[in-house]
PLY file of the C-alpha trace (Angstrom):
ply
format ascii 1.0
element vertex 66
property float x
property float y
property float z
element edge 65
property int vertex1
property int vertex2
end_header
0.00 0.00 0.00
1.25 3.45 -0.81
1.58 6.17 1.79
-1.47 8.19 0.84
-4.12 5.62 1.73
-4.81 7.24 5.09
-5.36 10.73 3.66
-8.94 12.05 3.45
-8.90 12.55 -0.30
-10.65 10.96 -3.25
-8.96 7.68 -4.20
-8.98 5.15 -6.99
-7.56 1.84 -5.84
-5.48 -0.20 -8.30
-5.37 -3.95 -7.65
-2.74 -6.32 -8.99
-3.25 -9.97 -9.92
-2.12 -10.91 -6.42
-4.26 -8.36 -4.64
-7.71 -9.44 -3.51
-8.29 -7.11 -0.56
-10.06 -3.88 -1.42
-10.22 -0.83 0.82
-13.85 -0.17 -0.09
-15.12 -1.44 3.25
-12.77 0.81 5.20
-12.45 3.98 3.17
-15.35 6.32 2.47
-13.13 8.32 0.07
-12.61 5.40 -2.31
-14.29 6.36 -5.59
-13.41 3.43 -7.85
-11.39 0.23 -8.20
-9.18 -0.78 -11.14
-7.95 -4.33 -11.51
-8.12 -7.62 -13.35
-10.11 -9.31 -10.59
-12.11 -6.32 -9.36
-15.70 -7.35 -8.78
-18.57 -5.04 -9.56
-20.19 -3.68 -6.43
-21.43 -0.38 -5.11
-18.18 1.29 -6.20
-17.42 1.75 -9.93
-14.97 -0.88 -11.23
-12.69 -0.67 -14.27
-10.53 -3.18 -16.15
-6.80 -2.32 -16.31
-6.89 -1.27 -19.97
-9.94 1.00 -19.66
-8.03 4.24 -20.03
-10.73 6.37 -21.65
-13.53 5.29 -19.27
-11.26 5.89 -16.25
-10.25 9.33 -17.57
-13.91 10.20 -18.18
-14.76 9.05 -14.65
-11.99 11.18 -13.12
-13.14 14.18 -15.10
-16.76 13.74 -13.96
-16.09 12.88 -10.35
-12.97 14.84 -9.42
-12.13 17.65 -11.83
-15.62 19.18 -11.86
-15.36 19.64 -8.06
-12.18 21.70 -8.30
0 1
1 2
2 3
3 4
4 5
5 6
6 7
7 8
8 9
9 10
10 11
11 12
12 13
13 14
14 15
15 16
16 17
17 18
18 19
19 20
20 21
21 22
22 23
23 24
24 25
25 26
26 27
27 28
28 29
29 30
30 31
31 32
32 33
33 34
34 35
35 36
36 37
37 38
38 39
39 40
40 41
41 42
42 43
43 44
44 45
45 46
46 47
47 48
48 49
49 50
50 51
51 52
52 53
53 54
54 55
55 56
56 57
57 58
58 59
59 60
60 61
61 62
62 63
63 64
64 65
């Protein structure tokens, strides 16, 4: 885990093939999950190669707030 996971800021979690644990249960600031094994739930989920959909999501959810 990187050092910013405890900050109260919007986050998009990136899972690896080995990573199964998702912060979604613990972190109210988690906006989305990206990963090969990410399961659809209440938080938006993206496949690793979904660059345009992820960029569109960031623009809608984060940049419009700034």
